[in-house]
C-alpha positions in Angstrom: 27.7 167.7 95.2 30.5 166.8 98.0 30.0 163.2 97.6 30.2 163.7 93.3 33.3 165.5 94.0 35.2 162.9 96.3 34.1 160.0 94.1 35.8 161.8 91.2 38.7 162.7 93.7 39.1 159.1 94.3 39.0 158.2 90.4 41.5 160.8 89.4 44.0 159.5 92.1 43.6 156.0 90.9 43.9 156.8 87.3 47.0 159.1 87.7 49.1 156.1 88.8 49.4 155.2 85.2 50.1 158.2 83.7 53.2 160.2 82.3 56.2 159.7 84.6 55.5 156.5 86.1 57.7 153.4 86.1 55.7 150.0 85.0 56.7 146.8 86.6 55.1 143.5 85.5 55.5 140.2 84.2 53.9 136.7 83.6 54.4 133.2 85.3 53.5 130.3 83.2 53.2 126.6 83.9 51.9 123.9 81.5 51.7 120.0 81.8 50.3 117.3 79.6 50.1 113.4 80.0 49.1 111.5 77.0 48.6 107.7 77.0 49.5 105.9 73.4 48.3 102.4 73.9 49.7 102.0 77.2 52.7 104.1 76.6 52.8 107.3 78.9 54.0 110.4 77.7 54.5 113.5 79.8 55.5 117.1 79.0 55.7 120.2 81.4 56.9 123.6 80.8 57.8 126.8 83.2 58.2 130.0 82.3 58.8 133.6 84.1 58.6 136.7 82.2 59.4 139.9 84.4 59.3 143.5 82.9 60.4 147.1 83.7 59.3 150.1 81.7 59.1 154.0 81.8 56.1 155.6 81.0 57.2 158.9 79.3 53.9 160.0 77.8 50.0 159.4 78.8 50.0 156.5 76.1 53.7 155.4 75.6 55.7 153.2 77.8 59.3 151.9 76.7 61.2 149.4 78.7 63.2 146.2 79.2 62.1 142.5 79.2 63.5 139.2 80.2 62.2 135.6 80.3 63.7 132.3 81.5 61.9 129.0 80.6 62.4 125.5 81.1 60.5 122.4 79.5 60.7 118.8 79.8 59.3 115.8 77.3 59.5 112.4 78.4 57.8 110.0 75.7 57.8 106.6 77.9 58.3 103.6 76.2 62.1 103.6 76.0 62.3 106.8 74.2 64.9 109.6 75.2 63.9 112.3 77.2 64.2 115.9 76.1 65.1 119.0 78.2 64.9 122.6 76.9 66.4 125.6 78.8 65.8 129.1 76.9 66.1 133.0 77.9 65.1 136.1 76.2 66.3 139.6 76.8 65.3 142.6 75.1 63.4 145.8 74.9 59.4 146.7 74.4 57.5 149.7 73.5 53.8 149.7 74.7 51.0 151.9 73.5 47.8 152.0 75.9 44.4 153.5 75.3 42.3 154.0 78.5 38.5 153.0 78.1 37.6 154.0 81.7 39.0 154.1 85.2 39.2 150.4 85.4 39.9 149.0 81.7 42.7 149.8 79.1 43.6 148.4 76.1 47.3 148.2 75.1 49.8 146.6 72.6 53.2 145.5 73.4 56.2 145.4 70.4 59.0 143.5 71.8 62.1 142.7 70.2 65.3 141.4 71.4 68.0 138.2 71.4 67.3 134.7 72.9 69.1 131.4 73.2 68.3 127.9 74.0 70.2 124.6 75.0 68.5 121.4 74.0 69.5 118.1 75.9 68.5 114.6 74.7 69.2 111.9 77.3 68.9 108.5 76.1 68.0 105.5 78.4 71.4 104.1 78.8 72.6 107.8 80.3 74.4 109.1 77.4 73.3 112.4 76.2 73.9 115.2 73.7 73.5 118.9 73.9 72.8 121.5 71.1 73.1 125.3 71.8 71.4 127.9 69.7 71.4 131.7 69.5 68.9 134.1 67.6 66.4 137.1 67.5 62.7 137.7 68.3 60.2 140.2 67.6 56.4 140.0 68.4 53.2 142.2 68.9 51.0 141.4 71.6 47.6 143.1 72.2 46.1 142.9 75.8 43.7 143.8 78.1 44.5 145.8 81.8 42.2 145.8 84.5 43.0 148.4 87.0 42.5 146.9 90.4 43.4 149.5 92.9 46.4 152.3 92.9 48.0 151.3 89.6 48.0 147.7 90.5 46.0 145.7 87.9 46.0 142.4 85.7 46.8 141.6 82.3 44.9 139.8 79.9 46.2 138.3 76.6 44.9 136.0 73.8 47.8 135.4 71.6 49.8 137.6 69.2 51.9 138.0 66.0 55.6 137.4 66.0 58.8 136.4 64.2 61.9 134.4 65.6 65.4 132.8 64.5 67.7 130.3 66.1 70.8 129.4 64.7 72.5 126.2 66.1 76.3 126.1 66.9 78.6 123.7 65.0 76.9 124.1 61.7 73.5 123.1 62.9 70.4 124.0 61.5 69.1 127.5 61.3 65.6 127.8 62.3 62.8 130.5 61.6 59.4 130.6 62.8 56.6 133.0 62.0 53.4 132.8 64.3 50.0 134.1 64.4 48.4 132.5 67.5 45.3 134.8 68.2 42.8 132.7 70.2 45.2 130.0 70.6 46.7 130.9 73.9 45.7 132.8 77.0 48.0 134.7 79.4 47.6 136.5 82.5 49.8 138.8 84.2 50.2 141.3 86.7 51.5 145.0 86.8 52.1 148.0 89.1 52.7 151.5 88.2 54.6 153.3 90.6 
């Protein structure tokens, strides 16, 4: 009986750290690189992103907070083609609804919305470059799985989401809007900690 009480107390301690009144700190870091050979002409594309977030769990199931993302990508198509560089950032808010499945596993869905900006730079082989800037908004829903590793520290796994975003380019440039539904097409791993 004593062993059962000790195990129950330990389980409750690890579970309590993710309940009402806690602060959630987490985020994702991503890197992608692709090299393609088109008949002897090599194309290289790379992207890096960093997405921290902080939230307050005001209820056993609800968390609200802020999120920020910075990303940078580079595309060099080779063979005398111009090189493209893109820097972007997002800042906004999110709300999370989570449902514990056990002491170790929880499922949650994040609804995030906010503003975004993007700077694109095209660099020609002769050194001449052009730059375009855009501002817009975004909204998205991402379902995910949380694995509690120890004392509120855990891993988040998601396989895509649903979203809508807009960008309006300066100097009478194009207005771009995009709707995406990418379940099963992306895979993200993040870390989080409840304090």
